[in-house]
C-alpha positions as CSV (number, residue, x, y, z in Angstrom):
1,M,35.3,32.6,85.6
2,A,34.8,34.2,88.9
3,N,37.2,37.1,89.9
4,H,39.7,35.8,92.3
5,S,40.0,38.3,95.2
6,H,42.1,36.8,97.9
7,E,42.9,38.3,101.3
8,N,46.2,39.9,100.2
9,G,44.8,41.3,97.0
10,N,47.1,40.5,94.1
11,R,50.3,40.5,96.1
12,K,50.2,36.9,97.0
13,E,49.2,35.8,93.5
14,S,52.0,37.7,91.8
15,Q,54.5,35.7,93.8
16,I,53.4,32.6,91.9
17,A,54.3,31.7,88.3
18,V,52.7,28.9,86.3
19,V,54.4,27.0,83.5
20,M,52.4,25.0,81.0
21,V,54.1,22.0,79.3
22,P,51.8,20.8,76.4
23,L,52.3,17.7,74.2
24,P,52.9,19.1,70.6
25,A,49.8,17.6,69.0
26,Q,46.9,19.9,68.2
27,G,44.2,18.6,70.6
28,H,46.8,18.8,73.4
29,L,48.3,22.2,72.5
30,N,44.8,23.6,72.3
31,Q,43.5,22.3,75.7
32,L,46.5,23.7,77.7
33,L,46.3,27.0,75.7
34,H,42.7,27.4,76.8
35,L,43.6,26.4,80.4
36,S,46.3,29.1,80.4
37,R,43.6,31.7,79.7
38,L,41.7,30.5,82.8
39,V,44.7,30.6,85.1
40,S,45.9,34.0,83.8
41,A,42.5,35.4,84.7
42,A,43.5,35.0,88.3
43,S,46.3,37.6,87.8
44,I,48.9,34.8,87.8
45,P,51.6,35.0,85.1
46,V,51.5,32.0,82.8
47,H,54.4,30.7,80.6
48,Y,53.4,28.4,77.8
49,V,56.5,26.5,76.7
50,G,57.5,24.4,73.6
51,Y,59.3,24.4,70.3
52,A,58.8,27.5,68.3
53,T,57.0,25.6,65.5
54,H,54.4,24.2,67.9
55,I,53.8,27.5,69.7
56,R,53.2,29.1,66.3
57,Q,50.7,26.3,65.5
58,A,48.8,26.8,68.8
59,K,48.6,30.5,68.4
60,L,47.5,30.4,64.8
61,R,44.6,28.0,65.4
62,V,43.2,29.2,68.7
63,H,39.5,30.4,68.5
64,G,37.3,32.3,70.8
65,W,40.0,34.6,72.4
66,N,43.3,36.2,71.6
67,P,46.4,35.1,73.6
68,S,48.4,38.2,72.6
69,A,45.8,40.5,74.2
70,I,46.5,39.0,77.7
71,A,49.1,41.0,79.7
72,N,50.4,38.2,82.0
73,F,50.5,35.5,79.4
74,H,53.9,34.6,77.9
75,F,55.1,32.1,75.3
76,Q,58.5,30.6,75.9
77,E,59.9,29.2,72.6
78,F,62.8,26.8,72.6
79,P,65.0,26.4,69.5
80,P,63.7,23.3,67.6
81,T,65.4,19.9,67.7
82,P,65.3,18.8,64.0
83,F,62.9,15.9,63.5
84,H,61.8,13.8,60.5
85,N,58.5,15.3,59.1
86,P,56.7,12.6,57.1
87,P,53.3,13.2,55.5
88,P,50.3,11.3,56.9
89,D,49.6,8.0,55.1
90,P,45.8,7.8,54.4
91,N,46.2,4.2,53.2
92,Q,47.9,2.7,56.3
93,S,45.9,0.0,57.9
94,S,46.0,1.5,61.4
95,K,44.6,5.0,61.7
96,F,47.1,5.9,64.5
97,P,49.0,9.1,63.4
98,S,52.5,7.6,63.0
99,Q,53.6,10.7,61.1
100,L,53.5,12.6,64.5
101,L,55.9,10.2,66.3
102,P,59.2,11.9,65.3
103,S,57.9,15.2,66.6
104,L,56.7,13.6,69.9
105,S,60.1,11.9,70.3
106,A,61.8,15.2,69.7
107,T,60.1,16.5,72.9
108,L,62.4,14.3,75.0
109,H,65.1,16.9,74.2
110,L,63.0,19.5,76.1
111,R,63.9,18.0,79.5
112,D,67.0,20.1,80.0
113,P,65.7,23.5,78.6
114,V,62.4,23.2,80.5
115,Y,64.2,22.4,83.7
116,K,66.6,25.3,83.3
117,F,63.7,27.6,82.5
118,V,61.7,26.6,85.6
119,A,64.8,26.8,87.8
120,Q,65.4,30.4,86.6
121,L,61.7,31.3,87.4
122,S,62.1,29.6,90.8
123,S,64.7,32.1,91.8
124,N,62.4,35.0,91.1
125,F,59.1,33.6,92.5
126,R,58.0,32.3,95.8
127,R,56.6,29.2,94.0
128,V,56.6,27.9,90.4
129,V,53.7,25.7,89.5
130,V,54.2,23.4,86.5
131,I,51.1,22.0,84.7
132,Y,52.2,19.3,82.3
133,D,50.4,17.0,79.8
134,S,50.5,13.4,81.1
135,L,52.5,12.5,77.9
136,M,55.2,15.0,78.9
137,S,56.1,13.4,82.3
138,Y,59.6,12.5,81.1
139,V,60.3,16.2,80.3
140,V,59.4,17.5,83.8
141,Q,60.7,14.7,86.0
142,D,63.7,16.8,87.3
143,I,61.5,19.6,88.6
144,A,61.0,17.7,91.9
145,S,64.5,18.7,92.8
146,L,63.6,22.4,93.0
147,Q,62.4,23.2,96.5
148,N,59.8,25.8,95.5
149,A,58.4,24.1,92.4
150,E,55.5,21.7,92.3
151,S,53.8,19.9,89.4
152,Y,50.3,19.0,88.4
153,C,49.4,16.5,85.7
154,F,46.9,17.5,83.0
155,R,44.8,14.5,82.0
156,C,44.0,15.1,78.4
157,I,41.1,12.6,78.3
158,P,37.9,12.3,80.4
159,A,38.0,10.4,83.8
160,F,35.7,7.8,82.2
161,T,38.3,6.9,79.5
162,L,41.3,7.0,81.8
163,Y,39.4,4.7,84.3
164,S,38.6,2.4,81.4
165,F,42.2,2.3,80.2
166,R,43.4,1.4,83.7
167,W,40.7,-1.2,84.2
168,E,41.6,-2.8,80.8
169,A,45.3,-2.8,81.7
170,A,44.5,-4.5,85.0
171,G,42.9,-7.4,83.1
172,R,39.2,-6.2,83.4
173,P,38.7,-7.1,87.1
174,D,35.2,-7.3,88.5
175,D,34.4,-3.7,89.4
176,A,33.0,-3.2,92.8
177,S,30.7,-0.5,91.6
178,A,27.6,-1.6,89.7
179,E,27.2,1.7,88.0
180,A,30.8,1.5,86.6
181,A,30.4,-2.1,85.6
182,A,27.3,-1.4,83.5
183,F,29.3,0.9,81.3
184,L,32.6,-0.9,81.4
185,K,31.1,-3.9,79.6
186,E,30.6,-1.7,76.6
187,I,34.3,-0.8,76.4
188,P,36.1,-2.1,73.3
189,G,39.6,-3.7,73.8
190,L,42.7,-1.6,73.2
191,D,43.7,-3.5,70.0
192,G,44.3,-1.1,67.2
193,C,44.1,2.0,69.5
194,F,47.9,2.7,69.5
195,S,51.0,1.8,67.5
196,P,53.8,-0.2,69.1
197,E,56.2,2.8,68.8
198,F,53.7,5.0,70.6
199,D,53.3,2.4,73.3
200,D,57.1,2.7,73.9
201,F,56.8,6.5,74.1
202,A,53.9,6.2,76.6
203,R,55.8,3.6,78.7
204,L,58.8,6.0,78.9
205,Q,56.4,8.7,80.2
206,S,54.7,6.5,82.8
207,G,58.1,5.1,83.9
208,S,59.4,8.6,84.7
209,R,59.4,9.7,88.3
210,N,55.8,10.6,89.2
211,I,56.1,14.0,90.8
212,S,52.5,15.1,90.4
213,S,50.8,16.9,93.3
214,G,47.3,16.3,91.8
215,D,45.4,16.0,88.5
216,I,43.6,18.5,86.4
217,Y,40.8,17.5,84.0
218,N,39.2,19.3,81.1
219,S,35.8,18.0,82.3
220,S,33.2,18.8,84.8
221,R,31.0,17.3,87.5
222,A,28.0,17.8,85.2
223,I,29.6,15.5,82.6
224,E,31.1,12.7,84.7
225,G,30.9,13.5,88.5
226,F,30.6,9.8,89.2
227,F,33.8,8.8,87.4
228,L,35.8,11.8,88.8
229,D,34.8,10.7,92.3
230,L,35.9,7.1,91.4
231,M,39.3,8.3,90.2
232,S,39.8,10.3,93.4
233,E,38.4,7.7,95.9
234,R,40.5,4.8,94.4
235,K,43.6,7.0,93.8
236,I,43.7,5.4,90.3
237,T,46.5,7.7,89.2
238,G,48.2,7.7,92.7
239,T,46.6,10.8,94.0
240,E,43.1,11.7,95.4
241,K,43.6,15.4,94.6
242,L,41.9,16.3,91.4
243,W,40.3,19.4,89.9
244,A,37.7,19.2,87.2
245,V,37.7,22.7,85.8
246,G,36.4,22.2,82.3
247,P,35.3,23.0,79.7
248,F,38.5,25.0,79.3
249,N,37.2,26.4,75.9
250,P,35.3,29.6,75.9
251,V,31.5,28.9,76.0
252,V,30.3,32.3,74.7
253,F,31.7,34.3,71.7
254,P,31.7,38.0,70.9
255,E,29.3,38.8,68.0
256,K,31.4,39.1,64.9
257,K,28.8,39.3,62.1
258,G,30.1,41.1,59.1
259,S,33.6,41.2,60.4
260,R,36.3,40.5,57.9
261,S,38.1,38.0,60.2
262,R,34.9,35.9,60.3
263,H,35.1,32.6,58.4
264,E,32.8,32.4,55.4
265,C,31.3,29.1,56.5
266,L,29.7,31.1,59.5
267,D,28.1,33.5,57.0
268,W,26.7,30.4,55.2
269,L,25.4,29.0,58.5
270,D,23.6,32.3,59.2
271,R,21.4,31.6,56.3
272,Q,20.3,28.1,57.5
273,S,17.5,27.2,59.9
274,P,18.2,26.2,63.5
275,D,19.7,22.7,64.1
276,S,19.5,21.9,60.4
277,V,23.2,21.4,59.6
278,I,25.6,18.6,60.4
279,F,29.2,19.5,60.9
280,V,31.6,16.8,59.7
281,S,35.2,16.9,60.8
282,F,37.7,14.2,61.9
283,G,40.3,16.3,63.7
284,T,43.9,16.9,63.0
285,T,45.5,13.4,63.3
286,S,43.6,11.2,60.9
287,S,43.4,11.1,57.1
288,L,40.7,9.3,55.1
289,C,41.8,7.2,52.1
290,N,40.3,8.3,48.7
291,E,37.8,5.4,48.7
292,Q,36.5,6.5,52.1
293,V,36.3,10.2,51.1
294,E,34.1,9.1,48.1
295,K,31.8,6.9,50.3
296,L,31.4,9.7,52.8
297,A,30.6,12.2,50.1
298,L,27.9,10.0,48.6
299,G,26.5,9.2,52.0
300,L,26.2,12.9,52.8
301,E,24.6,13.6,49.4
302,R,22.0,10.8,49.8
303,S,21.1,11.8,53.3
304,Q,19.5,15.0,51.9
305,Q,20.8,16.9,55.0
306,K,22.7,20.1,55.1
307,F,26.3,19.9,56.0
308,V,29.6,21.7,56.6
309,W,32.5,19.2,55.9
310,V,36.1,20.0,56.8
311,L,38.1,18.0,54.3
312,R,41.8,18.4,55.0
313,D,44.7,16.1,55.5
314,A,46.0,15.2,58.9
315,D,48.7,17.4,60.5
316,K,52.4,16.6,60.1
317,G,54.7,17.1,63.0
318,D,55.6,20.5,61.5
319,I,52.5,21.8,59.8
320,F,54.4,24.7,58.2
321,T,56.6,22.7,55.8
322,G,56.0,20.2,52.9
323,E,53.2,19.4,50.6
324,V,49.6,18.9,51.7
325,R,47.4,16.3,49.9
326,K,44.1,17.5,48.5
327,S,41.5,14.8,48.6
328,E,39.5,14.3,45.4
329,L,35.7,14.4,45.5
330,P,33.5,12.3,43.1
331,E,33.1,14.0,39.7
332,G,30.2,16.4,39.6
333,W,29.5,16.0,43.3
334,E,30.3,19.5,44.4
335,K,27.9,20.9,41.8
336,R,25.1,18.6,42.9
337,V,25.3,19.5,46.6
338,K,26.2,23.2,46.3
339,E,22.8,24.3,47.6
340,R,23.0,22.0,50.7
341,G,26.6,21.7,51.8
342,I,29.9,23.4,51.9
343,I,33.5,22.0,51.9
344,V,36.1,23.7,54.0
345,R,39.7,22.8,53.0
346,D,41.5,25.1,55.3
347,W,41.5,25.5,59.1
348,A,37.9,25.7,60.3
349,P,36.7,27.6,63.4
350,Q,35.3,24.4,65.0
351,L,34.2,26.0,68.3
352,E,32.3,28.7,66.6
353,I,30.7,26.3,64.1
354,L,29.5,24.1,67.0
355,G,28.3,27.2,68.8
356,H,26.2,28.3,65.8
357,P,22.4,27.9,66.2
358,S,22.1,26.3,62.8
359,T,24.5,23.4,63.7
360,G,22.4,20.5,65.0
361,G,24.9,17.6,64.8
362,F,28.6,16.8,64.7
363,M,30.1,13.8,62.9
364,S,33.4,13.4,64.7
365,H,36.5,11.2,65.4
366,C,35.7,11.7,69.1
367,G,39.0,13.2,70.2
368,W,38.4,14.6,73.7
369,N,39.0,18.2,72.5
370,S,36.2,17.8,70.0
371,C,33.9,16.0,72.4
372,I,34.2,18.6,75.1
373,E,33.6,21.4,72.6
374,S,30.5,19.6,71.3
375,I,29.2,18.8,74.8
376,S,29.7,22.4,75.9
377,M,27.9,23.7,72.9
378,G,25.0,21.3,73.3
379,V,25.5,19.4,70.0
380,P,24.9,15.7,69.7
381,M,27.4,13.5,67.8
382,A,27.7,10.9,65.1
383,T,30.7,8.9,66.3
384,W,33.5,7.7,64.0
385,P,36.6,6.9,66.2
386,M,40.0,6.4,64.6
387,H,42.6,5.6,67.3
388,S,43.9,6.3,70.9
389,D,41.2,7.3,73.4
390,Q,38.6,7.9,70.7
391,P,36.9,4.5,70.7
392,I,36.3,4.8,74.5
393,N,35.3,8.4,74.2
394,A,32.7,7.3,71.6
395,V,31.2,4.8,74.1
396,F,31.1,7.6,76.6
397,V,29.1,9.8,74.3
398,T,26.8,7.2,72.9
399,K,26.2,5.0,76.0
400,V,26.9,7.1,79.1
401,L,25.8,10.6,78.0
402,R,23.4,9.2,75.4
403,T,24.1,12.2,73.2
404,G,25.3,10.4,70.1
405,V,24.8,7.7,67.4
406,E,27.4,5.3,66.3
407,V,28.5,5.6,62.6
408,K,31.7,3.6,62.6
409,E,31.9,0.5,64.9
410,W,35.3,0.0,66.4
411,A,35.1,-3.7,65.7
412,R,35.0,-2.9,62.0
413,R,37.8,-0.3,62.2
414,D,39.7,-1.9,59.2
415,E,36.8,-1.6,56.8
416,V,35.7,1.3,54.7
417,V,32.4,2.7,56.0
418,P,29.8,2.3,53.1
419,S,27.9,5.3,51.9
420,S,24.6,3.7,53.1
421,T,26.0,3.6,56.7
422,V,27.0,7.3,56.5
423,E,23.5,8.1,55.1
424,N,21.7,6.2,57.8
425,G,23.8,7.7,60.6
426,V,23.3,11.3,59.3
427,R,19.5,10.7,58.9
428,R,19.2,9.1,62.4
429,L,21.0,12.1,64.0
430,M,19.5,14.9,61.9
431,G,16.1,13.7,60.6
432,S,14.5,11.3,63.2
433,E,12.6,11.5,66.4
434,E,15.5,9.6,68.1
435,G,17.9,12.3,66.8
436,D,15.6,15.0,68.2
437,E,15.5,13.4,71.6
438,M,19.3,13.2,71.6
439,R,19.6,16.8,70.5
440,K,17.3,17.8,73.4
441,R,19.5,15.8,75.9
442,A,22.6,17.3,74.4
443,Q,21.2,20.8,74.7
444,E,20.2,20.3,78.3
445,L,23.6,18.8,79.1
446,G,25.3,21.8,77.3
447,A,23.3,24.3,79.4
448,R,24.3,22.5,82.6
449,V,28.0,22.3,81.5
450,R,28.1,26.0,80.6
451,S,26.6,26.9,83.9
452,C,29.5,25.0,85.6
453,V,32.0,27.6,84.5
454,L,29.9,30.6,85.7
455,E,30.5,32.0,89.2
456,G,29.1,29.5,91.7
457,G,29.2,26.6,89.2
458,S,31.2,23.4,90.0
459,S,34.0,24.1,87.6
460,S,34.4,27.7,88.6
461,K,34.5,26.6,92.3
462,E,37.1,24.0,91.5
463,M,39.2,26.5,89.6
464,D,39.0,28.9,92.6
465,A,40.0,26.0,94.8
466,F,43.0,25.2,92.6
467,I,44.1,28.8,92.5
468,T,43.7,29.0,96.3
469,H,45.7,25.8,96.6
470,I,48.7,27.0,94.5
471,I,48.9,30.4,96.1
472,R,48.6,29.1,99.6
């Protein structure tokens, strides 16, 4: 990120404070934590707010940098509102993470404490800038009453997916743009993406007073300039102001070979040849049933490819309490594959695994956090969407960017994926000419995306523009 030197040195910047209001689910906590790093690099104090449990979760799992090493970066913890904390149900028919709903509903109680916190800052700073997750609109709606505060909406999904959602909700009208229309016809319907309870939660958010002065995307012009322009030109979210400043995640890492804090799977990757390993991980919100775990295990075994498989249960609303289920693997399987693959049952350093030269593919649920990390590291994907924005993100990766193969079809979301389908998907991505071409495209896109965040790159320029805008 470029150094921000504005005409008044740091004096003008220090008159501004930024408050981040994330949704307490891992993929959302993580994206706004990474954005905090970028904003604080402009010598602006950043306050990242939430319940103590979720702040602890965000800090514990961040990779690529250390939040406590940044002087002007602060965590503001609010005492928790108690919520029901059920375990995930791997056997439920819909993959939507219903176990997280009580913790999401508990965020509604943050409306008053967040308002009071911002009001207090507003008496000490010339301007307070609130950046809130679109699913936290309810919490920040009163901030409009503070004269020197303004709010910006963080869109936690790509412009392509948000555009598709709005287009679908409008009844799939004929799109004026031929380029958009070509991709939109690939979009699956929204059936099965969300649960009715979540729909109610989302309606409450969208029904809150819209006070946004503009939108921020964890994306870049190199990834989806066309759809970002479309969102802006047509004011799809009610504003033409948007800043695409992604990827938020770090794109280079300090060398940590031999360091004790380094995860053992990275040492294993050091011993493999370039692009030879597929990384398998389905994020923090979905759990596979025992039958699916078995089919996936056999498919990986039969593919004859090397793999790192993160096999852990989905998060609960509070990840620090209660039991965690340990999925069973087929008998004798671990012994048979021990030369070729490793299982990680704890928290895995996903960004560093994707950035490792030996990693040549990523089998993923296609949450946007995982997609943008994969794109920025130049790794093609084997798509296996579970819920929410993931089915549309999967279309974006396979059809628009053409850097992925489909393993699980959304139309067959209720079925268990057979081991033969897993085997074929892995072989296509890791052991075929088609896979090699995809990898080449992914690596070229990754290089373009990484250059976006360097000085003079589009994301760096948009970040500079956003900083200039808020300190005006």
